[in-house]
TIMI-2910 file (N, C-alpha, C, CB; in pm, 1 decimal, decimal comma, always signed):
<rs>
+----------+----------+----------+----------+----------+----------+----------+----------+----------+----------+----------+----------+------+
!      n_x !      n_y !      n_z !     ca_x !     ca_y !     ca_z !      c_x !      c_y !      c_z !     cb_x !     cb_y !     cb_z ! resn !
+----------+----------+----------+----------+----------+----------+----------+----------+----------+----------+----------+----------+------+
!  -2626,6 ! +17149,6 ! +28068,8 !  -2509,8 ! +17063,9 ! +28074,6 !  -2487,7 ! +17002,3 ! +27936,5 !  -2526,4 ! +16953,9 ! +28183,4 !  Unk !
!  -2361,6 ! +16996,1 ! +27892,8 !  -2331,1 ! +16942,1 ! +27761,1 !  -2270,4 ! +16804,3 ! +27774,1 !  -2236,6 ! +17034,9 ! +27684,6 !  Unk !
!  -2262,8 ! +16734,2 ! +27661,7 !  -2201,7 ! +16602,2 ! +27658,4 !  -2056,4 ! +16609,2 ! +27613,9 !  -2279,9 ! +16510,4 ! +27566,5 !  Unk !
!  -1999,2 ! +16726,8 ! +27608,0 !  -1861,1 ! +16742,6 ! +27565,4 !  -1768,1 ! +16689,9 ! +27674,2 !  -1829,8 ! +16890,8 ! +27533,5 !  Unk !
!  -1672,3 ! +16602,0 ! +27637,8 !  -1579,5 ! +16550,0 ! +27737,9 !  -1498,6 ! +16662,0 ! +27802,2 !  -1485,9 ! +16447,6 ! +27675,0 !  Unk !
!  -1476,9 ! +16651,0 ! +27931,5 !  -1403,0 ! +16753,2 ! +28005,5 !  -1256,2 ! +16755,6 ! +27967,0 !  -1416,4 ! +16730,1 ! +28154,8 !  Unk !
!  -1204,9 ! +16646,6 ! +27911,4 !  -1063,6 ! +16637,5 ! +27879,4 !  -1027,1 ! +16711,0 ! +27751,8 !  -1023,6 ! +16494,3 ! +27867,6 !  Unk !
!  -1127,3 ! +16754,7 ! +27676,6 !  -1097,7 ! +16820,3 ! +27550,1 !  -1073,4 ! +16721,3 ! +27438,6 !   -978,5 ! +16909,8 ! +27564,9 !  Unk !
!  -1102,5 ! +16592,8 ! +27462,6 !  -1086,2 ! +16490,5 ! +27360,4 !  -1187,0 ! +16513,7 ! +27249,1 !  -1102,5 ! +16349,3 ! +27420,5 !  Unk !
!  -1158,2 ! +16463,1 ! +27131,0 !  -1256,3 ! +16473,9 ! +27024,0 !  -1387,7 ! +16409,1 ! +27067,2 !  -1203,3 ! +16408,4 ! +26894,6 !  Unk !
!  -1498,1 ! +16456,0 ! +27014,7 !  -1628,4 ! +16404,7 ! +27056,0 !  -1649,5 ! +16260,0 ! +27014,3 !  -1738,4 ! +16490,5 ! +26998,5 !  Unk !
!  -1565,3 ! +16207,8 ! +26926,7 !  -1577,1 ! +16068,1 ! +26887,7 !  -1531,8 ! +15976,4 ! +26999,8 !  -1496,1 ! +16041,1 ! +26761,8 !  Unk !
!  -1465,6 ! +16029,9 ! +27100,3 !  -1419,1 ! +15948,7 ! +27211,9 !  -1284,8 ! +15883,7 ! +27186,5 !  -1519,6 ! +15843,4 ! +27243,0 !  Unk !
!  -1221,4 ! +15915,4 ! +27075,1 !  -1092,0 ! +15854,9 ! +27047,4 !   -981,6 ! +15936,8 ! +27112,2 !  -1068,5 ! +15842,9 ! +26896,0 !  Unk !
!   -881,2 ! +15867,0 ! +27156,8 !   -765,6 ! +15930,4 ! +27219,2 !   -646,9 ! +15906,7 ! +27126,4 !   -738,5 ! +15873,6 ! +27364,5 !  Unk !
!   -575,8 ! +16010,2 ! +27087,9 !   -458,9 ! +15990,0 ! +27001,6 !   -354,5 ! +15900,7 ! +27069,6 !   -396,0 ! +16125,6 ! +26964,3 !  Unk !
!   -289,8 ! +15817,2 ! +26988,9 !   -185,7 ! +15728,5 ! +27040,7 !    -78,0 ! +15808,5 ! +27113,7 !   -122,9 ! +15646,6 ! +26926,3 !  Unk !
!    -48,1 ! +15928,5 ! +27064,0 !    +54,4 ! +16011,7 ! +27127,2 !    +16,4 ! +16045,1 ! +27271,6 !    +75,6 ! +16141,1 ! +27046,6 !  Unk !
!   -112,9 ! +16067,2 ! +27296,6 !   -158,2 ! +16097,1 ! +27432,9 !   -141,5 ! +15976,3 ! +27524,0 !   -304,9 ! +16142,1 ! +27432,2 !  Unk !
!   -168,8 ! +15858,6 ! +27469,4 !   -151,8 ! +15736,4 ! +27548,4 !     -4,3 ! +15716,2 ! +27580,1 !   -208,7 ! +15613,2 ! +27473,2 !  Unk !
!    +81,1 ! +15732,6 ! +27480,2 !   +225,2 ! +15716,1 ! +27503,3 !   +277,5 ! +15819,3 ! +27602,6 !   +302,3 ! +15727,2 ! +27371,2 !  Unk !
!   +228,7 ! +15941,5 ! +27592,9 !   +271,6 ! +16045,3 ! +27687,4 !   +230,3 ! +16007,8 ! +27829,8 !   +211,5 ! +16182,9 ! +27648,6 !  Unk !
!   +108,5 ! +15957,3 ! +27845,5 !    +61,9 ! +15915,2 ! +27978,1 !   +143,7 ! +15797,3 ! +28030,1 !    -87,0 ! +15877,6 ! +27973,3 !  Unk !
!   +185,9 ! +15709,2 ! +27939,9 !   +264,7 ! +15592,6 ! +27981,1 !   +404,5 ! +15630,9 ! +28028,8 !   +275,6 ! +15494,0 ! +27866,1 !  Unk !
!   +446,4 ! +15753,4 ! +28001,7 !   +576,2 ! +15798,0 ! +28053,6 !   +573,1 ! +15812,9 ! +28205,6 !   +616,6 ! +15931,0 ! +27988,8 !  Unk !
!   +453,4 ! +15805,5 ! +28265,4 !   +441,9 ! +15805,2 ! +28411,7 !   +460,7 ! +15665,4 ! +28469,9 !   +306,1 ! +15860,7 ! +28454,0 !  Unk !
!   +470,6 ! +15564,5 ! +28383,3 !   +491,1 ! +15426,4 ! +28427,2 !   +641,5 ! +15401,2 ! +28428,7 !   +416,3 ! +15323,2 ! +28333,4 !  Unk !
!   +694,4 ! +15377,5 ! +28547,0 !   +839,2 ! +15366,5 ! +28564,1 !   +878,0 ! +15222,5 ! +28595,1 !   +888,1 ! +15460,4 ! +28676,1 !  Unk !
!   +976,9 ! +15172,0 ! +28522,0 !  +1030,4 ! +15039,5 ! +28551,7 !  +1092,4 ! +15045,2 ! +28691,0 !  +1135,7 ! +14994,0 ! +28443,6 !  Unk !
!  +1042,6 ! +14965,0 ! +28785,2 !  +1088,7 ! +14975,6 ! +28924,1 !  +1235,6 ! +14939,4 ! +28944,1 !  +1005,0 ! +14887,8 ! +29011,0 !  Unk !
!  +1290,9 ! +14858,9 ! +28854,4 !  +1430,8 ! +14818,9 ! +28870,3 !  +1527,5 ! +14923,5 ! +28816,7 !  +1455,1 ! +14687,0 ! +28800,5 !  Unk !
!  +1491,3 ! +14987,3 ! +28705,3 !  +1582,8 ! +15082,1 ! +28641,5 !  +1548,5 ! +15227,7 ! +28668,2 !  +1584,6 ! +15058,6 ! +28494,3 !  Unk !
!  +1424,5 ! +15255,4 ! +28707,5 !  +1385,8 ! +15392,9 ! +28737,3 !  +1363,3 ! +15479,5 ! +28614,9 !  +1489,2 ! +15455,7 ! +28822,0 !  Unk !
!  +1340,8 ! +15417,4 ! +28499,7 !  +1317,0 ! +15488,4 ! +28374,1 !  +1178,2 ! +15448,8 ! +28324,3 !  +1428,1 ! +15455,5 ! +28266,9 !  Unk !
!  +1108,8 ! +15541,9 ! +28259,1 !   +973,0 ! +15509,5 ! +28213,6 !   +974,1 ! +15405,2 ! +28102,2 !   +901,8 ! +15636,0 ! +28165,2 !  Unk !
!   +862,1 ! +15332,4 ! +28091,9 !   +852,5 ! +15219,8 ! +27999,7 !   +857,1 ! +15261,2 ! +27852,8 !   +725,8 ! +15144,0 ! +28026,1 !  Unk !
!   +817,3 ! +15384,6 ! +27822,6 !   +822,2 ! +15431,4 ! +27683,9 !   +967,3 ! +15452,2 ! +27642,2 !   +741,0 ! +15562,9 ! +27666,7 !  Unk !
!  +1043,8 ! +15525,4 ! +27722,9 !  +1183,7 ! +15552,1 ! +27688,2 !  +1271,1 ! +15427,4 ! +27697,6 !  +1239,7 ! +15660,1 ! +27778,7 !  Unk !
!  +1228,7 ! +15329,2 ! +27777,1 !  +1301,8 ! +15202,5 ! +27781,2 !  +1272,2 ! +15116,5 ! +27658,8 !  +1266,8 ! +15125,5 ! +27908,3 !  Unk !
!  +1168,7 ! +15152,3 ! +27584,2 !  +1133,1 ! +15074,2 ! +27466,2 !  +1052,4 ! +14950,2 ! +27499,4 !  +1256,9 ! +15034,6 ! +27392,1 !  Unk !
!   +980,4 ! +14953,4 ! +27610,3 !   +902,1 ! +14837,1 ! +27652,1 !   +762,2 ! +14834,8 ! +27592,0 !   +892,0 ! +14833,7 ! +27802,0 !  Unk !
!   +720,4 ! +14944,8 ! +27530,2 !   +587,8 ! +14950,9 ! +27467,7 !   +605,5 ! +14922,1 ! +27318,7 !   +518,5 ! +15091,5 ! +27491,2 !  Unk !
!   +556,4 ! +14807,4 ! +27275,7 !   +571,1 ! +14766,2 ! +27136,0 !   +454,3 ! +14810,1 ! +27048,9 !   +585,8 ! +14616,5 ! +27128,0 !  Unk !
!   +337,4 ! +14828,9 ! +27109,3 !   +223,0 ! +14867,2 ! +27028,0 !   +108,0 ! +14917,8 ! +27111,9 !   +177,4 ! +14751,2 ! +26944,5 !  Unk !
!    +28,0 ! +15006,4 ! +27052,6 !    -90,7 ! +15062,7 ! +27117,9 !   -206,7 ! +15050,1 ! +27020,2 !    -68,1 ! +15213,1 ! +27160,9 !  Unk !
!   -315,8 ! +14990,2 ! +27066,6 !   -437,0 ! +14981,3 ! +26985,5 !   -553,4 ! +15030,8 ! +27069,9 !   -462,0 ! +14834,7 ! +26934,8 !  Unk !
!   -632,4 ! +15120,0 ! +27013,6 !   -748,3 ! +15172,6 ! +27085,0 !   -873,1 ! +15133,5 ! +27008,5 !   -739,4 ! +15327,3 ! +27102,3 !  Unk !
!   -962,1 ! +15059,5 ! +27075,9 !  -1086,6 ! +15016,0 ! +27014,5 !  -1199,1 ! +15035,6 ! +27114,5 !  -1078,2 ! +14867,9 ! +26968,4 !  Unk !
!  -1293,8 ! +15120,0 ! +27080,4 !  -1408,4 ! +15148,0 ! +27166,5 !  -1363,1 ! +15189,5 ! +27307,0 !  -1500,0 ! +15025,0 ! +27174,6 !  Unk !
!  -1263,5 ! +15277,8 ! +27311,0 !  -1209,3 ! +15333,6 ! +27435,1 !  -1143,7 ! +15229,8 ! +27526,2 !  -1318,6 ! +15402,8 ! +27510,4 !  Unk !
!  -1104,2 ! +15115,7 ! +27467,4 !  -1025,7 ! +15016,1 ! +27539,2 !   -886,2 ! +15017,0 ! +27477,2 !  -1092,2 ! +14872,3 ! +27532,1 !  Unk !
!   -786,3 ! +15046,3 ! +27558,6 !   -648,5 ! +15047,9 ! +27510,6 !   -589,5 ! +14908,8 ! +27528,7 !   -563,5 ! +15155,2 ! +27585,8 !  Unk !
!   -543,1 ! +14851,3 ! +27418,6 !   -472,9 ! +14724,1 ! +27424,3 !   -327,1 ! +14753,8 ! +27393,7 !   -533,4 ! +14618,5 ! +27323,8 !  Unk !
!   -241,4 ! +14720,5 ! +27488,3 !    -99,5 ! +14750,9 ! +27476,6 !    -20,2 ! +14623,2 ! +27457,2 !    -49,6 ! +14826,7 ! +27600,2 !  Unk !
!    +69,5 ! +14623,0 ! +27361,2 !   +168,3 ! +14516,6 ! +27349,1 !   +292,0 ! +14568,3 ! +27419,5 !   +197,4 ! +14477,4 ! +27197,6 !  Unk !
!   +327,7 ! +14500,4 ! +27527,5 !   +442,4 ! +14543,7 ! +27607,0 !   +532,7 ! +14425,0 ! +27634,6 !   +396,8 ! +14609,1 ! +27739,3 !  Unk !
!   +655,6 ! +14456,0 ! +27665,4 !   +750,5 ! +14354,0 ! +27705,4 !   +819,0 ! +14400,9 ! +27831,9 !   +853,5 ! +14324,6 ! +27593,0 !  Unk !
!   +908,4 ! +14320,7 ! +27881,8 !   +987,0 ! +14354,9 ! +28000,0 !  +1133,9 ! +14335,3 ! +27966,8 !   +945,5 ! +14268,5 ! +28123,4 !  Unk !
!  +1220,1 ! +14392,6 ! +28047,9 !  +1363,2 ! +14375,6 ! +28023,0 !  +1404,3 ! +14230,8 ! +28043,1 !  +1445,2 ! +14467,1 ! +28114,6 !  Unk !
!  +1325,0 ! +14156,2 ! +28120,4 !  +1350,5 ! +14014,7 ! +28143,8 !  +1217,5 ! +13943,7 ! +28162,4 !  +1442,6 ! +13993,6 ! +28267,1 !  Unk !
!  +1203,8 ! +13826,5 ! +28101,3 !  +1080,7 ! +13748,4 ! +28117,7 !  +1062,8 ! +13704,2 ! +28262,2 !  +1082,0 ! +13625,9 ! +28025,3 !  Unk !
!  +1170,9 ! +13704,8 ! +28338,4 !  +1165,7 ! +13663,2 ! +28478,4 !  +1140,9 ! +13780,5 ! +28573,0 !  +1294,8 ! +13593,4 ! +28516,5 !  Unk !
!  +1104,3 ! +13895,6 ! +28519,1 !  +1082,3 ! +14014,5 ! +28602,0 !   +975,8 ! +13985,9 ! +28707,5 !  +1040,4 ! +14135,3 ! +28514,5 !  Unk !
!  +1009,8 ! +14003,7 ! +28835,3 !   +913,0 ! +13976,4 ! +28942,3 !   +815,7 ! +14091,9 ! +28966,8 !   +986,6 ! +13945,3 ! +29070,4 !  Unk !
!   +830,9 ! +14201,6 ! +28895,0 !   +752,6 ! +14321,8 ! +28923,3 !   +648,5 ! +14353,1 ! +28816,2 !   +844,6 ! +14439,3 ! +28938,7 !  Unk !
!   +605,8 ! +14251,0 ! +28743,8 !   +505,2 ! +14269,4 ! +28639,3 !   +379,6 ! +14335,6 ! +28694,5 !   +469,6 ! +14135,2 ! +28575,4 !  Unk !
!   +335,4 ! +14292,7 ! +28812,7 !   +213,6 ! +14348,7 ! +28873,0 !   +227,4 ! +14498,0 ! +28899,8 !   +180,7 ! +14276,0 ! +29003,2 !  Unk !
!   +346,3 ! +14541,0 ! +28940,1 !   +369,8 ! +14682,9 ! +28967,8 !   +353,7 ! +14763,9 ! +28839,3 !   +511,3 ! +14704,8 ! +29028,6 !  Unk !
!   +411,3 ! +14714,8 ! +28731,5 !   +401,2 ! +14784,9 ! +28603,2 !   +256,5 ! +14785,2 ! +28554,1 !   +493,5 ! +14719,3 ! +28497,9 !  Unk !
!   +186,3 ! +14673,9 ! +28570,9 !    +44,7 ! +14668,6 ! +28531,1 !    -37,3 ! +14770,6 ! +28610,0 !    -12,6 ! +14526,3 ! +28552,5 !  Unk !
!    -16,9 ! +14776,4 ! +28741,1 !    -91,4 ! +14871,5 ! +28824,8 !    -62,4 ! +15015,6 ! +28784,3 !    -56,6 ! +14851,0 ! +28972,9 !  Unk !
!    +65,7 ! +15046,8 ! +28761,6 !   +103,2 ! +15181,8 ! +28719,6 !    +40,5 ! +15216,8 ! +28584,3 !   +256,3 ! +15194,7 ! +28712,0 !  Unk !
!    +36,1 ! +15119,2 ! +28494,4 !    -20,2 ! +15141,0 ! +28361,0 !   -168,7 ! +15174,1 ! +28370,0 !     +1,3 ! +15017,0 ! +28272,3 !  Unk !
!   -241,3 ! +15096,5 ! +28449,5 !   -384,5 ! +15123,4 ! +28466,8 !   -406,1 ! +15262,0 ! +28527,8 !   -449,6 ! +15015,0 ! +28556,1 !  Unk !
!   -324,9 ! +15297,7 ! +28626,5 !   -338,3 ! +15429,5 ! +28690,2 !   -306,1 ! +15542,3 ! +28592,9 !   -246,5 ! +15439,0 ! +28812,5 !  Unk !
!   -201,9 ! +15524,1 ! +28511,6 !   -159,4 ! +15628,4 ! +28417,7 !   -265,3 ! +15655,8 ! +28311,1 !    -28,2 ! +15588,5 ! +28350,8 !  Unk !
!   -340,0 ! +15553,2 ! +28273,0 !   -437,5 ! +15568,9 ! +28165,0 !   -579,6 ! +15591,8 ! +28215,0 !   -435,1 ! +15447,7 ! +28076,6 !  Unk !
!   -596,0 ! +15590,5 ! +28346,6 !   -727,9 ! +15615,3 ! +28403,7 !   -775,0 ! +15754,8 ! +28363,1 !   -725,0 ! +15601,0 ! +28558,5 !  Unk !
!   -895,4 ! +15763,5 ! +28314,5 !   -949,3 ! +15891,4 ! +28270,0 !   -929,8 ! +15915,7 ! +28121,2 !   -885,8 ! +16002,7 ! +28347,4 !  Unk !
!   -831,3 ! +15848,6 ! +28060,8 !   -811,3 ! +15860,3 ! +27915,8 !   -892,3 ! +15756,0 ! +27840,3 !   -662,8 ! +15846,1 ! +27880,9 !  Unk !
!   -898,0 ! +15635,2 ! +27898,0 !   -967,7 ! +15523,3 ! +27834,0 !  -1055,5 ! +15454,1 ! +27936,9 !   -866,8 ! +15422,7 ! +27771,2 !  Unk !
!  -1150,5 ! +15374,9 ! +27887,4 !  -1240,1 ! +15302,5 ! +27977,7 !  -1172,3 ! +15182,7 ! +28041,7 !  -1363,8 ! +15257,1 ! +27903,3 !  Unk !
!  -1084,0 ! +15116,1 ! +27965,6 !  -1018,6 ! +14995,8 ! +28016,1 !   -882,8 ! +14981,0 ! +27949,0 !  -1106,1 ! +14870,0 ! +27991,6 !  Unk !
!   -797,4 ! +14902,4 ! +28013,5 !   -663,1 ! +14876,6 ! +27962,4 !   -639,9 ! +14726,4 ! +27963,7 !   -554,3 ! +14951,2 ! +28046,8 !  Unk !
!   -589,7 ! +14675,8 ! +27852,3 !   -550,3 ! +14535,3 ! +27843,9 !   -404,2 ! +14532,8 ! +27802,1 !   -640,8 ! +14454,4 ! +27742,8 !  Unk !
!   -326,5 ! +14450,8 ! +27869,9 !   -184,0 ! +14440,4 ! +27838,0 !   -155,3 ! +14300,8 ! +27785,8 !    -95,8 ! +14472,0 ! +27962,3 !  Unk !
!    -99,5 ! +14294,4 ! +27666,1 !    -49,0 ! +14168,6 ! +27611,0 !   +101,4 ! +14167,9 ! +27634,4 !    -84,3 ! +14152,8 ! +27457,0 !  Unk !
!   +149,8 ! +14078,4 ! +27718,4 !   +293,5 ! +14067,0 ! +27739,9 !   +350,2 ! +13985,6 ! +27624,9 !   +326,8 ! +14001,1 ! +27878,6 !  Unk !
!   +441,0 ! +14045,2 ! +27551,3 !   +499,8 ! +13979,4 ! +27434,7 !   +650,7 ! +13966,1 ! +27454,0 !   +468,1 ! +14058,4 ! +27304,7 !  Unk !
!   +705,8 ! +13862,5 ! +27396,8 !   +848,8 ! +13835,2 ! +27417,0 !   +927,2 ! +13836,0 ! +27286,7 !   +867,0 ! +13701,5 ! +27485,8 !  Unk !
!   +856,8 ! +13852,3 ! +27174,7 !   +923,6 ! +13860,2 ! +27046,0 !   +880,2 ! +13988,2 ! +26977,1 !   +892,1 ! +13736,0 ! +26958,3 !  Unk !
!   +967,8 ! +14067,5 ! +26926,9 !  +1111,8 ! +14048,4 ! +26938,4 !  +1157,9 ! +14071,5 ! +27081,9 !  +1186,2 ! +14142,5 ! +26843,0 !  Unk !
!  +1264,8 ! +14003,8 ! +27120,4 !  +1313,5 ! +14022,7 ! +27257,2 !  +1361,3 ! +14165,9 ! +27279,0 !  +1427,2 ! +13924,1 ! +27287,7 !  Unk !
!  +1339,8 ! +14214,0 ! +27400,7 !  +1386,1 ! +14347,8 ! +27434,6 !  +1538,6 ! +14348,0 ! +27440,2 !  +1325,5 ! +14395,2 ! +27569,7 !  Unk !
!  +1597,6 ! +14459,2 ! +27398,9 !  +1741,1 ! +14479,0 ! +27410,0 !  +1769,6 ! +14627,2 ! +27421,2 !  +1815,5 ! +14417,7 ! +27289,4 !  Unk !
!  +1891,2 ! +14662,7 ! +27458,7 !  +1927,5 ! +14804,0 ! +27474,4 !  +1904,3 ! +14887,6 ! +27349,2 !  +2071,4 ! +14814,7 ! +27514,4 !  Unk !
!  +1899,3 ! +14823,8 ! +27232,9 !  +1874,7 ! +14897,2 ! +27108,4 !  +1734,8 ! +14958,7 ! +27104,0 !  +1893,6 ! +14804,7 ! +26989,0 !  Unk !
!  +1645,9 ! +14914,0 ! +27190,2 !  +1508,1 ! +14965,3 ! +27192,9 !  +1494,8 ! +15092,8 ! +27277,3 !  +1413,8 ! +14857,9 ! +27247,3 !  Unk !
!  +1597,1 ! +15127,1 ! +27353,6 !  +1593,0 ! +15244,4 ! +27441,5 !  +1602,9 ! +15371,6 ! +27357,1 !  +1708,0 ! +15239,2 ! +27546,8 !  Unk !
!  +1517,4 ! +15468,9 ! +27387,3 !  +1521,1 ! +15596,8 ! +27315,3 !  +1644,1 ! +15677,1 ! +27358,5 !  +1390,9 ! +15678,4 ! +27341,1 !  Unk !
!  +1673,6 ! +15782,0 ! +27283,8 !  +1784,7 ! +15869,9 ! +27321,5 !  +1760,7 ! +15931,5 ! +27459,2 !  +1803,9 ! +15980,9 ! +27216,3 !  Unk !
!  +1635,7 ! +15971,7 ! +27486,3 !  +1603,6 ! +16026,3 ! +27619,1 !  +1626,7 ! +15921,8 ! +27727,7 !  +1457,6 ! +16075,5 ! +27623,6 !  Unk !
!  +1588,2 ! +15798,5 ! +27699,3 !  +1609,7 ! +15690,7 ! +27795,2 !  +1757,5 ! +15667,0 ! +27821,5 !  +1545,2 ! +15563,0 ! +27745,6 !  Unk !
!  +1837,8 ! +15673,7 ! +27716,6 !  +1983,3 ! +15656,7 ! +27732,8 !  +2041,4 ! +15768,6 ! +27819,9 !  +2053,6 ! +15655,0 ! +27594,3 !  Unk !
!  +1994,5 ! +15891,0 ! +27795,5 !  +2041,1 ! +16003,9 ! +27876,9 !  +2004,1 ! +15983,7 ! +28023,8 !  +1981,3 ! +16136,3 ! +27824,9 !  Unk !
!  +1881,5 ! +15936,3 ! +28047,9 !  +1837,0 ! +15913,6 ! +28185,4 !  +1919,5 ! +15803,6 ! +28252,2 !  +1687,7 ! +15876,7 ! +28188,0 !  Unk !
!  +1948,2 ! +15697,1 ! +28178,2 !  +2027,9 ! +15588,1 ! +28234,7 !  +2170,4 ! +15633,9 ! +28264,5 !  +2030,1 ! +15468,3 ! +28139,0 !  Unk !
!  +2228,3 ! +15712,4 ! +28174,2 !  +2363,0 ! +15765,1 ! +28198,9 !  +2364,4 ! +15853,3 ! +28323,4 !  +2413,2 ! +15844,8 ! +28076,8 !  Unk !
!  +2259,0 ! +15933,2 ! +28341,3 !  +2249,8 ! +16020,1 ! +28459,4 !  +2242,9 ! +15938,3 ! +28588,0 !  +2126,9 ! +16111,6 ! +28449,0 !  Unk !
!  +2191,7 ! +15815,4 ! +28577,0 !  +2184,4 ! +15726,6 ! +28693,5 !  +2312,1 ! +15645,0 ! +28711,8 !  +2065,4 ! +15632,9 ! +28680,2 !  Unk !
!  +2408,4 ! +15664,0 ! +28620,5 !  +2536,1 ! +15596,0 ! +28634,1 !  +2552,1 ! +15471,1 ! +28549,6 !  +2556,5 ! +15560,7 ! +28774,0 !  Unk !
!  +2453,8 ! +15441,0 ! +28464,8 !  +2465,2 ! +15325,4 ! +28376,7 !  +2551,0 ! +15362,5 ! +28257,1 !  +2325,6 ! +15275,8 ! +28330,9 !  Unk !
!  +2632,7 ! +15269,5 ! +28211,7 !  +2717,2 ! +15290,6 ! +28094,6 !  +2646,6 ! +15229,2 ! +27974,3 !  +2860,0 ! +15228,3 ! +28114,6 !  Unk !
!  +2579,2 ! +15313,6 ! +27899,0 !  +2503,2 ! +15262,4 ! +27784,9 !  +2527,8 ! +15348,2 ! +27662,1 !  +2353,1 ! +15257,8 ! +27817,0 !  Unk !
+----------+----------+----------+----------+----------+----------+----------+----------+----------+----------+----------+----------+------+
</rs>
């Protein structure tokens, strides 16, 4: 039996930020139905000793579904990292300018005028 990770990750145990962001595309904002990456809700990703610390925001500070997004985030990153910590940040404030082109296309497909 070898000590090589089954995921094909480098033996250093580091996960590329791109892999974390790709996994976070499975985290969907429950109100808008678009993933948090394309909505521009992920402000930063830091990986230290296989602990992912995410700087994230919400479309509104009064969002009642923070727990849902946190649960989805932990599930999406399970197996990639040992632990996930989310720092909810409010500056800079989220706005439609943070939405990716893919996110805009998805919102238009849902009938939003953006």
